[in-house]
CHARMM internal coordinates of N, CA and C (Angstrom, degrees):
IC EDIT
DIST 1 N 1 CA 1.4358
DIST 1 CA 1 C 1.5242
ANGL 1 N 1 CA 1 C 108.17
DIST 1 C 2 N 1.3252
ANGL 1 CA 1 C 2 N 117.04
DIHE 1 N 1 CA 1 C 2 N 133.13
DIST 2 N 2 CA 1.4572
ANGL 1 C 2 N 2 CA 120.27
DIHE 1 CA 1 C 2 N 2 CA -178.87
DIST 2 CA 2 C 1.5239
ANGL 2 N 2 CA 2 C 110.64
DIHE 1 C 2 N 2 CA 2 C -100.19
DIST 2 C 3 N 1.2949
ANGL 2 CA 2 C 3 N 114.48
DIHE 2 N 2 CA 2 C 3 N 151.09
DIST 3 N 3 CA 1.4569
ANGL 2 C 3 N 3 CA 120.66
DIHE 2 CA 2 C 3 N 3 CA 178.10
DIST 3 CA 3 C 1.5248
ANGL 3 N 3 CA 3 C 109.45
DIHE 2 C 3 N 3 CA 3 C -86.46
DIST 3 C 4 N 1.3113
ANGL 3 CA 3 C 4 N 118.86
DIHE 3 N 3 CA 3 C 4 N 153.32
DIST 4 N 4 CA 1.4679
ANGL 3 C 4 N 4 CA 120.72
DIHE 3 CA 3 C 4 N 4 CA -177.51
DIST 4 CA 4 C 1.5250
ANGL 4 N 4 CA 4 C 113.81
DIHE 3 C 4 N 4 CA 4 C -61.60
DIST 4 C 5 N 1.3245
ANGL 4 CA 4 C 5 N 118.28
DIHE 4 N 4 CA 4 C 5 N -25.81
DIST 5 N 5 CA 1.4644
ANGL 4 C 5 N 5 CA 119.22
DIHE 4 CA 4 C 5 N 5 CA -178.21
DIST 5 CA 5 C 1.5339
ANGL 5 N 5 CA 5 C 112.48
DIHE 4 C 5 N 5 CA 5 C -91.00
DIST 5 C 6 N 1.3323
ANGL 5 CA 5 C 6 N 118.47
DIHE 5 N 5 CA 5 C 6 N 0.85
DIST 6 N 6 CA 1.4712
ANGL 5 C 6 N 6 CA 121.30
DIHE 5 CA 5 C 6 N 6 CA 176.55
DIST 6 CA 6 C 1.5234
ANGL 6 N 6 CA 6 C 109.46
DIHE 5 C 6 N 6 CA 6 C -74.49
DIST 6 C 7 N 1.3296
ANGL 6 CA 6 C 7 N 115.39
DIHE 6 N 6 CA 6 C 7 N 135.54
DIST 7 N 7 CA 1.4597
ANGL 6 C 7 N 7 CA 119.56
DIHE 6 CA 6 C 7 N 7 CA 176.07
DIST 7 CA 7 C 1.5278
ANGL 7 N 7 CA 7 C 108.20
DIHE 6 C 7 N 7 CA 7 C -99.12
DIST 7 C 8 N 1.3158
ANGL 7 CA 7 C 8 N 116.26
DIHE 7 N 7 CA 7 C 8 N 128.84
DIST 8 N 8 CA 1.4607
ANGL 7 C 8 N 8 CA 120.56
DIHE 7 CA 7 C 8 N 8 CA -179.71
DIST 8 CA 8 C 1.5219
ANGL 8 N 8 CA 8 C 111.27
DIHE 7 C 8 N 8 CA 8 C -64.65
DIST 8 C 9 N 1.3432
ANGL 8 CA 8 C 9 N 117.49
DIHE 8 N 8 CA 8 C 9 N -35.49
DIST 9 N 9 CA 1.4606
ANGL 8 C 9 N 9 CA 120.18
DIHE 8 CA 8 C 9 N 9 CA -179.16
DIST 9 CA 9 C 1.5251
ANGL 9 N 9 CA 9 C 111.79
DIHE 8 C 9 N 9 CA 9 C -61.50
DIST 9 C 10 N 1.3202
ANGL 9 CA 9 C 10 N 117.05
DIHE 9 N 9 CA 9 C 10 N -30.91
DIST 10 N 10 CA 1.4590
ANGL 9 C 10 N 10 CA 120.02
DIHE 9 CA 9 C 10 N 10 CA 178.71
DIST 10 CA 10 C 1.5224
ANGL 10 N 10 CA 10 C 111.30
DIHE 9 C 10 N 10 CA 10 C -71.39
DIST 10 C 11 N 1.3152
ANGL 10 CA 10 C 11 N 117.54
DIHE 10 N 10 CA 10 C 11 N -23.72
DIST 11 N 11 CA 1.4521
ANGL 10 C 11 N 11 CA 121.69
DIHE 10 CA 10 C 11 N 11 CA -177.30
DIST 11 CA 11 C 1.5256
ANGL 11 N 11 CA 11 C 112.81
DIHE 10 C 11 N 11 CA 11 C -92.38
DIST 11 C 12 N 1.3449
ANGL 11 CA 11 C 12 N 117.55
DIHE 11 N 11 CA 11 C 12 N -15.84
DIST 12 N 12 CA 1.4662
ANGL 11 C 12 N 12 CA 120.79
DIHE 11 CA 11 C 12 N 12 CA -177.21
DIST 12 CA 12 C 1.5239
ANGL 12 N 12 CA 12 C 110.40
DIHE 11 C 12 N 12 CA 12 C -76.31
DIST 12 C 13 N 1.3169
ANGL 12 CA 12 C 13 N 117.41
DIHE 12 N 12 CA 12 C 13 N 144.54
DIST 13 N 13 CA 1.4653
ANGL 12 C 13 N 13 CA 119.97
DIHE 12 CA 12 C 13 N 13 CA 174.17
DIST 13 CA 13 C 1.5264
ANGL 13 N 13 CA 13 C 110.37
DIHE 12 C 13 N 13 CA 13 C -65.08
DIST 13 C 14 N 1.3308
ANGL 13 CA 13 C 14 N 116.32
DIHE 13 N 13 CA 13 C 14 N 155.00
DIST 14 N 14 CA 1.4630
ANGL 13 C 14 N 14 CA 121.07
DIHE 13 CA 13 C 14 N 14 CA -179.15
DIST 14 CA 14 C 1.5195
ANGL 14 N 14 CA 14 C 112.15
DIHE 13 C 14 N 14 CA 14 C -60.92
DIST 14 C 15 N 1.3275
ANGL 14 CA 14 C 15 N 117.96
DIHE 14 N 14 CA 14 C 15 N -32.80
DIST 15 N 15 CA 1.4643
ANGL 14 C 15 N 15 CA 120.43
DIHE 14 CA 14 C 15 N 15 CA -179.90
DIST 15 CA 15 C 1.5256
ANGL 15 N 15 CA 15 C 110.55
DIHE 14 C 15 N 15 CA 15 C -62.63
DIST 15 C 16 N 1.3176
ANGL 15 CA 15 C 16 N 117.50
DIHE 15 N 15 CA 15 C 16 N -39.73
DIST 16 N 16 CA 1.4618
ANGL 15 C 16 N 16 CA 120.39
DIHE 15 CA 15 C 16 N 16 CA 178.54
DIST 16 CA 16 C 1.5229
ANGL 16 N 16 CA 16 C 110.90
DIHE 15 C 16 N 16 CA 16 C -65.50
DIST 16 C 17 N 1.3235
ANGL 16 CA 16 C 17 N 116.36
DIHE 16 N 16 CA 16 C 17 N -40.59
DIST 17 N 17 CA 1.4567
ANGL 16 C 17 N 17 CA 119.63
DIHE 16 CA 16 C 17 N 17 CA 179.45
DIST 17 CA 17 C 1.5215
ANGL 17 N 17 CA 17 C 110.80
DIHE 16 C 17 N 17 CA 17 C -66.89
DIST 17 C 18 N 1.3317
ANGL 17 CA 17 C 18 N 117.60
DIHE 17 N 17 CA 17 C 18 N -38.52
DIST 18 N 18 CA 1.4637
ANGL 17 C 18 N 18 CA 120.96
DIHE 17 CA 17 C 18 N 18 CA 178.09
DIST 18 CA 18 C 1.5210
ANGL 18 N 18 CA 18 C 110.37
DIHE 17 C 18 N 18 CA 18 C -65.59
DIST 18 C 19 N 1.3120
ANGL 18 CA 18 C 19 N 117.47
DIHE 18 N 18 CA 18 C 19 N -36.67
DIST 19 N 19 CA 1.4693
ANGL 18 C 19 N 19 CA 121.60
DIHE 18 CA 18 C 19 N 19 CA 178.84
DIST 19 CA 19 C 1.5279
ANGL 19 N 19 CA 19 C 110.18
DIHE 18 C 19 N 19 CA 19 C -64.02
DIST 19 C 20 N 1.3014
ANGL 19 CA 19 C 20 N 117.36
DIHE 19 N 19 CA 19 C 20 N -37.42
DIST 20 N 20 CA 1.4591
ANGL 19 C 20 N 20 CA 120.64
DIHE 19 CA 19 C 20 N 20 CA 179.38
DIST 20 CA 20 C 1.5245
ANGL 20 N 20 CA 20 C 111.47
DIHE 19 C 20 N 20 CA 20 C -68.86
DIST 20 C 21 N 1.3272
ANGL 20 CA 20 C 21 N 117.78
DIHE 20 N 20 CA 20 C 21 N -29.51
DIST 21 N 21 CA 1.4588
ANGL 20 C 21 N 21 CA 121.78
DIHE 20 CA 20 C 21 N 21 CA -177.82
DIST 21 CA 21 C 1.5157
ANGL 21 N 21 CA 21 C 113.24
DIHE 20 C 21 N 21 CA 21 C -84.69
DIST 21 C 22 N 1.3331
ANGL 21 CA 21 C 22 N 118.19
DIHE 21 N 21 CA 21 C 22 N -7.91
DIST 22 N 22 CA 1.4666
ANGL 21 C 22 N 22 CA 120.61
DIHE 21 CA 21 C 22 N 22 CA -179.84
DIST 22 CA 22 C 1.5140
ANGL 22 N 22 CA 22 C 110.30
DIHE 21 C 22 N 22 CA 22 C -65.59
DIST 22 C 23 N 1.3404
ANGL 22 CA 22 C 23 N 117.35
DIHE 22 N 22 CA 22 C 23 N 140.49
DIST 23 N 23 CA 1.4711
ANGL 22 C 23 N 23 CA 118.43
DIHE 22 CA 22 C 23 N 23 CA 175.93
DIST 23 CA 23 C 1.5248
ANGL 23 N 23 CA 23 C 110.21
DIHE 22 C 23 N 23 CA 23 C -70.16
DIST 23 C 24 N 1.3074
ANGL 23 CA 23 C 24 N 115.84
DIHE 23 N 23 CA 23 C 24 N 148.23
DIST 24 N 24 CA 1.4595
ANGL 23 C 24 N 24 CA 119.70
DIHE 23 CA 23 C 24 N 24 CA 178.98
DIST 24 CA 24 C 1.5185
ANGL 24 N 24 CA 24 C 109.35
DIHE 23 C 24 N 24 CA 24 C -78.19
DIST 24 C 25 N 1.3104
ANGL 24 CA 24 C 25 N 116.38
DIHE 24 N 24 CA 24 C 25 N 132.94
DIST 25 N 25 CA 1.4556
ANGL 24 C 25 N 25 CA 121.62
DIHE 24 CA 24 C 25 N 25 CA 178.08
DIST 25 CA 25 C 1.5160
ANGL 25 N 25 CA 25 C 108.71
DIHE 24 C 25 N 25 CA 25 C -99.39
DIST 25 C 26 N 1.3179
ANGL 25 CA 25 C 26 N 114.64
DIHE 25 N 25 CA 25 C 26 N 145.68
DIST 26 N 26 CA 1.4585
ANGL 25 C 26 N 26 CA 118.25
DIHE 25 CA 25 C 26 N 26 CA 176.73
DIST 26 CA 26 C 1.5181
ANGL 26 N 26 CA 26 C 108.74
DIHE 25 C 26 N 26 CA 26 C -75.58
DIST 26 C 27 N 1.3042
ANGL 26 CA 26 C 27 N 116.53
DIHE 26 N 26 CA 26 C 27 N 120.53
DIST 27 N 27 CA 1.4510
ANGL 26 C 27 N 27 CA 121.35
DIHE 26 CA 26 C 27 N 27 CA 177.85
DIST 27 CA 27 C 1.5204
ANGL 27 N 27 CA 27 C 108.09
DIHE 26 C 27 N 27 CA 27 C -114.17
DIST 27 C 28 N 1.3253
ANGL 27 CA 27 C 28 N 116.50
DIHE 27 N 27 CA 27 C 28 N 130.95
DIST 28 N 28 CA 1.4679
ANGL 27 C 28 N 28 CA 118.12
DIHE 27 CA 27 C 28 N 28 CA -179.58
DIST 28 CA 28 C 1.5267
ANGL 28 N 28 CA 28 C 110.87
DIHE 27 C 28 N 28 CA 28 C -66.09
DIST 28 C 29 N 1.3194
ANGL 28 CA 28 C 29 N 115.47
DIHE 28 N 28 CA 28 C 29 N 148.08
DIST 29 N 29 CA 1.4635
ANGL 28 C 29 N 29 CA 119.98
DIHE 28 CA 28 C 29 N 29 CA 177.35
DIST 29 CA 29 C 1.5187
ANGL 29 N 29 CA 29 C 110.80
DIHE 28 C 29 N 29 CA 29 C -65.73
DIST 29 C 30 N 1.3247
ANGL 29 CA 29 C 30 N 115.71
DIHE 29 N 29 CA 29 C 30 N -34.63
DIST 30 N 30 CA 1.4573
ANGL 29 C 30 N 30 CA 121.68
DIHE 29 CA 29 C 30 N 30 CA 179.58
DIST 30 CA 30 C 1.5264
ANGL 30 N 30 CA 30 C 108.35
DIHE 29 C 30 N 30 CA 30 C -103.25
DIST 30 C 31 N 1.3347
ANGL 30 CA 30 C 31 N 119.50
DIHE 30 N 30 CA 30 C 31 N 110.49
DIST 31 N 31 CA 1.4657
ANGL 30 C 31 N 31 CA 120.58
DIHE 30 CA 30 C 31 N 31 CA -178.03
DIST 31 CA 31 C 1.5192
ANGL 31 N 31 CA 31 C 113.15
DIHE 30 C 31 N 31 CA 31 C -65.12
DIST 31 C 32 N 1.3244
ANGL 31 CA 31 C 32 N 118.11
DIHE 31 N 31 CA 31 C 32 N -17.70
DIST 32 N 32 CA 1.4623
ANGL 31 C 32 N 32 CA 121.38
DIHE 31 CA 31 C 32 N 32 CA 178.86
DIST 32 CA 32 C 1.5286
ANGL 32 N 32 CA 32 C 111.63
DIHE 31 C 32 N 32 CA 32 C -78.91
DIST 32 C 33 N 1.3268
ANGL 32 CA 32 C 33 N 116.79
DIHE 32 N 32 CA 32 C 33 N -20.03
DIST 33 N 33 CA 1.4628
ANGL 32 C 33 N 33 CA 120.61
DIHE 32 CA 32 C 33 N 33 CA -178.00
DIST 33 CA 33 C 1.5236
ANGL 33 N 33 CA 33 C 109.65
DIHE 32 C 33 N 33 CA 33 C -73.02
DIST 33 C 34 N 1.3119
ANGL 33 CA 33 C 34 N 115.90
DIHE 33 N 33 CA 33 C 34 N 136.04
DIST 34 N 34 CA 1.4585
ANGL 33 C 34 N 34 CA 119.60
DIHE 33 CA 33 C 34 N 34 CA 178.98
DIST 34 CA 34 C 1.5182
ANGL 34 N 34 CA 34 C 109.43
DIHE 33 C 34 N 34 CA 34 C -80.40
DIST 34 C 35 N 1.3029
ANGL 34 CA 34 C 35 N 115.02
DIHE 34 N 34 CA 34 C 35 N 146.78
DIST 35 N 35 CA 1.4516
ANGL 34 C 35 N 35 CA 121.60
DIHE 34 CA 34 C 35 N 35 CA 179.25
DIST 35 CA 35 C 1.5179
ANGL 35 N 35 CA 35 C 107.55
DIHE 34 C 35 N 35 CA 35 C -107.74
DIST 35 C 36 N 1.3215
ANGL 35 CA 35 C 36 N 116.50
DIHE 35 N 35 CA 35 C 36 N 134.21
DIST 36 N 36 CA 1.4636
ANGL 35 C 36 N 36 CA 120.48
DIHE 35 CA 35 C 36 N 36 CA -179.92
DIST 36 CA 36 C 1.5212
ANGL 36 N 36 CA 36 C 109.58
DIHE 35 C 36 N 36 CA 36 C -63.18
DIST 36 C 37 N 1.3244
ANGL 36 CA 36 C 37 N 115.40
DIHE 36 N 36 CA 36 C 37 N 140.89
DIST 37 N 37 CA 1.4542
ANGL 36 C 37 N 37 CA 119.60
DIHE 36 CA 36 C 37 N 37 CA 179.98
DIST 37 CA 37 C 1.5197
ANGL 37 N 37 CA 37 C 110.07
DIHE 36 C 37 N 37 CA 37 C -78.82
DIST 37 C 38 N 1.2978
ANGL 37 CA 37 C 38 N 115.08
DIHE 37 N 37 CA 37 C 38 N 168.38
DIST 38 N 38 CA 1.4519
ANGL 37 C 38 N 38 CA 121.79
DIHE 37 CA 37 C 38 N 38 CA 179.31
DIST 38 CA 38 C 1.5260
ANGL 38 N 38 CA 38 C 109.31
DIHE 37 C 38 N 38 CA 38 C -65.25
DIST 38 C 39 N 1.3318
ANGL 38 CA 38 C 39 N 118.92
DIHE 38 N 38 CA 38 C 39 N 122.61
DIST 39 N 39 CA 1.4619
ANGL 38 C 39 N 39 CA 119.93
DIHE 38 CA 38 C 39 N 39 CA -177.92
DIST 39 CA 39 C 1.5237
ANGL 39 N 39 CA 39 C 112.50
DIHE 38 C 39 N 39 CA 39 C -65.06
DIST 39 C 40 N 1.3135
ANGL 39 CA 39 C 40 N 118.15
DIHE 39 N 39 CA 39 C 40 N -19.86
DIST 40 N 40 CA 1.4586
ANGL 39 C 40 N 40 CA 120.62
DIHE 39 CA 39 C 40 N 40 CA 179.75
DIST 40 CA 40 C 1.5174
ANGL 40 N 40 CA 40 C 112.97
DIHE 39 C 40 N 40 CA 40 C -83.79
DIST 40 C 41 N 1.3186
ANGL 40 CA 40 C 41 N 117.10
DIHE 40 N 40 CA 40 C 41 N -7.68
DIST 41 N 41 CA 1.4633
ANGL 40 C 41 N 41 CA 119.93
DIHE 40 CA 40 C 41 N 41 CA -178.65
DIST 41 CA 41 C 1.5225
ANGL 41 N 41 CA 41 C 109.90
DIHE 40 C 41 N 41 CA 41 C -71.34
DIST 41 C 42 N 1.3202
ANGL 41 CA 41 C 42 N 114.77
DIHE 41 N 41 CA 41 C 42 N 140.25
DIST 42 N 42 CA 1.4618
ANGL 41 C 42 N 42 CA 119.47
DIHE 41 CA 41 C 42 N 42 CA -179.98
DIST 42 CA 42 C 1.5202
ANGL 42 N 42 CA 42 C 110.16
DIHE 41 C 42 N 42 CA 42 C -78.17
DIST 42 C 43 N 1.3183
ANGL 42 CA 42 C 43 N 115.47
DIHE 42 N 42 CA 42 C 43 N 139.25
DIST 43 N 43 CA 1.4545
ANGL 42 C 43 N 43 CA 121.57
DIHE 42 CA 42 C 43 N 43 CA 177.10
DIST 43 CA 43 C 1.5197
ANGL 43 N 43 CA 43 C 106.90
DIHE 42 C 43 N 43 CA 43 C -111.15
DIST 43 C 44 N 1.3160
ANGL 43 CA 43 C 44 N 116.25
DIHE 43 N 43 CA 43 C 44 N 124.99
DIST 44 N 44 CA 1.4572
ANGL 43 C 44 N 44 CA 118.97
DIHE 43 CA 43 C 44 N 44 CA 179.77
DIST 44 CA 44 C 1.5202
ANGL 44 N 44 CA 44 C 109.06
DIHE 43 C 44 N 44 CA 44 C -119.22
DIST 44 C 45 N 1.3030
ANGL 44 CA 44 C 45 N 114.76
DIHE 44 N 44 CA 44 C 45 N 148.99
DIST 45 N 45 CA 1.4545
ANGL 44 C 45 N 45 CA 120.82
DIHE 44 CA 44 C 45 N 45 CA 178.66
DIST 45 CA 45 C 1.5244
ANGL 45 N 45 CA 45 C 109.04
DIHE 44 C 45 N 45 CA 45 C -78.12
DIST 45 C 46 N 1.3143
ANGL 45 CA 45 C 46 N 116.17
DIHE 45 N 45 CA 45 C 46 N 152.90
DIST 46 N 46 CA 1.4607
ANGL 45 C 46 N 46 CA 121.04
DIHE 45 CA 45 C 46 N 46 CA 178.38
DIST 46 CA 46 C 1.5205
ANGL 46 N 46 CA 46 C 109.44
DIHE 45 C 46 N 46 CA 46 C -72.58
DIST 46 C 47 N 1.3122
ANGL 46 CA 46 C 47 N 115.80
DIHE 46 N 46 CA 46 C 47 N 140.97
DIST 47 N 47 CA 1.4548
ANGL 46 C 47 N 47 CA 121.19
DIHE 46 CA 46 C 47 N 47 CA 176.36
DIST 47 CA 47 C 1.5270
ANGL 47 N 47 CA 47 C 107.73
DIHE 46 C 47 N 47 CA 47 C -73.23
DIST 47 C 48 N 1.3237
ANGL 47 CA 47 C 48 N 117.21
DIHE 47 N 47 CA 47 C 48 N 136.00
DIST 48 N 48 CA 1.4677
ANGL 47 C 48 N 48 CA 121.35
DIHE 47 CA 47 C 48 N 48 CA -177.14
DIST 48 CA 48 C 1.5279
ANGL 48 N 48 CA 48 C 111.16
DIHE 47 C 48 N 48 CA 48 C -60.69
DIST 48 C 49 N 1.3245
ANGL 48 CA 48 C 49 N 118.04
DIHE 48 N 48 CA 48 C 49 N -38.93
DIST 49 N 49 CA 1.4669
ANGL 48 C 49 N 49 CA 121.16
DIHE 48 CA 48 C 49 N 49 CA 179.79
DIST 49 CA 49 C 1.5252
ANGL 49 N 49 CA 49 C 110.41
DIHE 48 C 49 N 49 CA 49 C -65.77
DIST 49 C 50 N 1.3261
ANGL 49 CA 49 C 50 N 117.33
DIHE 49 N 49 CA 49 C 50 N -40.41
DIST 50 N 50 CA 1.4655
ANGL 49 C 50 N 50 CA 120.48
DIHE 49 CA 49 C 50 N 50 CA 178.13
DIST 50 CA 50 C 1.5192
ANGL 50 N 50 CA 50 C 110.73
DIHE 49 C 50 N 50 CA 50 C -65.33
DIST 50 C 51 N 1.3108
ANGL 50 CA 50 C 51 N 116.70
DIHE 50 N 50 CA 50 C 51 N -41.32
DIST 51 N 51 CA 1.4611
ANGL 50 C 51 N 51 CA 120.46
DIHE 50 CA 50 C 51 N 51 CA 179.32
DIST 51 CA 51 C 1.5210
ANGL 51 N 51 CA 51 C 110.53
DIHE 50 C 51 N 51 CA 51 C -63.53
DIST 51 C 52 N 1.3399
ANGL 51 CA 51 C 52 N 117.77
DIHE 51 N 51 CA 51 C 52 N -39.17
DIST 52 N 52 CA 1.4641
ANGL 51 C 52 N 52 CA 121.23
DIHE 51 CA 51 C 52 N 52 CA 179.10
DIST 52 CA 52 C 1.5257
ANGL 52 N 52 CA 52 C 110.36
DIHE 51 C 52 N 52 CA 52 C -66.39
DIST 52 C 53 N 1.3291
ANGL 52 CA 52 C 53 N 117.53
DIHE 52 N 52 CA 52 C 53 N -39.83
DIST 53 N 53 CA 1.4657
ANGL 52 C 53 N 53 CA 120.91
DIHE 52 CA 52 C 53 N 53 CA 178.58
DIST 53 CA 53 C 1.5220
ANGL 53 N 53 CA 53 C 110.81
DIHE 52 C 53 N 53 CA 53 C -63.08
DIST 53 C 54 N 1.2989
ANGL 53 CA 53 C 54 N 117.34
DIHE 53 N 53 CA 53 C 54 N -37.81
DIST 54 N 54 CA 1.4574
ANGL 53 C 54 N 54 CA 120.84
DIHE 53 CA 53 C 54 N 54 CA -178.46
DIST 54 CA 54 C 1.5196
ANGL 54 N 54 CA 54 C 112.01
DIHE 53 C 54 N 54 CA 54 C -71.50
DIST 54 C 55 N 1.3143
ANGL 54 CA 54 C 55 N 117.20
DIHE 54 N 54 CA 54 C 55 N -23.29
DIST 55 N 55 CA 1.4630
ANGL 54 C 55 N 55 CA 120.13
DIHE 54 CA 54 C 55 N 55 CA -178.48
DIST 55 CA 55 C 1.5219
ANGL 55 N 55 CA 55 C 111.94
DIHE 54 C 55 N 55 CA 55 C -87.58
DIST 55 C 56 N 1.3262
ANGL 55 CA 55 C 56 N 117.87
DIHE 55 N 55 CA 55 C 56 N -9.69
DIST 56 N 56 CA 1.4605
ANGL 55 C 56 N 56 CA 121.15
DIHE 55 CA 55 C 56 N 56 CA -179.04
DIST 56 CA 56 C 1.5251
ANGL 56 N 56 CA 56 C 109.29
DIHE 55 C 56 N 56 CA 56 C -66.34
DIST 56 C 57 N 1.3186
ANGL 56 CA 56 C 57 N 116.40
DIHE 56 N 56 CA 56 C 57 N 127.91
DIST 57 N 57 CA 1.4588
ANGL 56 C 57 N 57 CA 120.73
DIHE 56 CA 56 C 57 N 57 CA -177.17
DIST 57 CA 57 C 1.5238
ANGL 57 N 57 CA 57 C 109.71
DIHE 56 C 57 N 57 CA 57 C -83.70
DIST 57 C 58 N 1.3044
ANGL 57 CA 57 C 58 N 116.12
DIHE 57 N 57 CA 57 C 58 N 131.17
DIST 58 N 58 CA 1.4588
ANGL 57 C 58 N 58 CA 122.02
DIHE 57 CA 57 C 58 N 58 CA -179.94
DIST 58 CA 58 C 1.5218
ANGL 58 N 58 CA 58 C 107.30
DIHE 57 C 58 N 58 CA 58 C -113.74
DIST 58 C 59 N 1.3481
ANGL 58 CA 58 C 59 N 117.46
DIHE 58 N 58 CA 58 C 59 N 127.24
DIST 59 N 59 CA 1.4721
ANGL 58 C 59 N 59 CA 118.81
DIHE 58 CA 58 C 59 N 59 CA -179.27
DIST 59 CA 59 C 1.5275
ANGL 59 N 59 CA 59 C 111.28
DIHE 58 C 59 N 59 CA 59 C -69.26
DIST 59 C 60 N 1.3154
ANGL 59 CA 59 C 60 N 115.25
DIHE 59 N 59 CA 59 C 60 N 146.24
DIST 60 N 60 CA 1.4529
ANGL 59 C 60 N 60 CA 120.79
DIHE 59 CA 59 C 60 N 60 CA 175.61
DIST 60 CA 60 C 1.5174
ANGL 60 N 60 CA 60 C 109.47
DIHE 59 C 60 N 60 CA 60 C -81.11
DIST 60 C 61 N 1.3142
ANGL 60 CA 60 C 61 N 117.43
DIHE 60 N 60 CA 60 C 61 N 163.19
DIST 61 N 61 CA 1.4600
ANGL 60 C 61 N 61 CA 121.56
DIHE 60 CA 60 C 61 N 61 CA -177.90
DIST 61 CA 61 C 1.5242
ANGL 61 N 61 CA 61 C 112.29
DIHE 60 C 61 N 61 CA 61 C -59.99
DIST 61 C 62 N 1.3261
ANGL 61 CA 61 C 62 N 117.64
DIHE 61 N 61 CA 61 C 62 N -37.15
DIST 62 N 62 CA 1.4553
ANGL 61 C 62 N 62 CA 119.33
DIHE 61 CA 61 C 62 N 62 CA -176.08
DIST 62 CA 62 C 1.5280
ANGL 62 N 62 CA 62 C 112.72
DIHE 61 C 62 N 62 CA 62 C -89.96
DIST 62 C 63 N 1.3301
ANGL 62 CA 62 C 63 N 118.33
DIHE 62 N 62 CA 62 C 63 N 2.40
DIST 63 N 63 CA 1.4632
ANGL 62 C 63 N 63 CA 120.45
DIHE 62 CA 62 C 63 N 63 CA 173.98
DIST 63 CA 63 C 1.5285
ANGL 63 N 63 CA 63 C 109.38
DIHE 62 C 63 N 63 CA 63 C -80.94
DIST 63 C 64 N 1.3322
ANGL 63 CA 63 C 64 N 115.13
DIHE 63 N 63 CA 63 C 64 N 147.65
DIST 64 N 64 CA 1.4589
ANGL 63 C 64 N 64 CA 118.86
DIHE 63 CA 63 C 64 N 64 CA 176.50
DIST 64 CA 64 C 1.5209
ANGL 64 N 64 CA 64 C 109.04
DIHE 63 C 64 N 64 CA 64 C -72.06
DIST 64 C 65 N 1.3137
ANGL 64 CA 64 C 65 N 115.94
DIHE 64 N 64 CA 64 C 65 N 141.33
DIST 65 N 65 CA 1.4621
ANGL 64 C 65 N 65 CA 120.27
DIHE 64 CA 64 C 65 N 65 CA 178.10
DIST 65 CA 65 C 1.5150
ANGL 65 N 65 CA 65 C 107.63
DIHE 64 C 65 N 65 CA 65 C -82.71
DIST 65 C 66 N 1.3211
ANGL 65 CA 65 C 66 N 115.19
DIHE 65 N 65 CA 65 C 66 N 121.63
DIST 66 N 66 CA 1.4659
ANGL 65 C 66 N 66 CA 120.49
DIHE 65 CA 65 C 66 N 66 CA -179.54
DIST 66 CA 66 C 1.5151
ANGL 66 N 66 CA 66 C 108.85
DIHE 65 C 66 N 66 CA 66 C -103.02
DIST 66 C 67 N 1.3200
ANGL 66 CA 66 C 67 N 116.12
DIHE 66 N 66 CA 66 C 67 N 135.09
DIST 67 N 67 CA 1.4650
ANGL 66 C 67 N 67 CA 119.75
DIHE 66 CA 66 C 67 N 67 CA 178.17
DIST 67 CA 67 C 1.4882
ANGL 67 N 67 CA 67 C 110.64
DIHE 66 C 67 N 67 CA 67 C -118.86
END
COOR INIT
IC SEED 1 N 1 CA 1 C
IC BUILD
């Protein structure tokens, strides 16, 4: 039982208070819909060496090793 002079905010954990102070983000009603990115964000081209590394095929453990 709480007393009338007790403040609920004093009893709440700090995480709950921080959650209340978070700014609200716009969330689309349809999660499948794409959201436009920030126009101020920088767009950089992929480095050719990085792209080549990502295309290198790595055998899985259960694949036969071919020589």
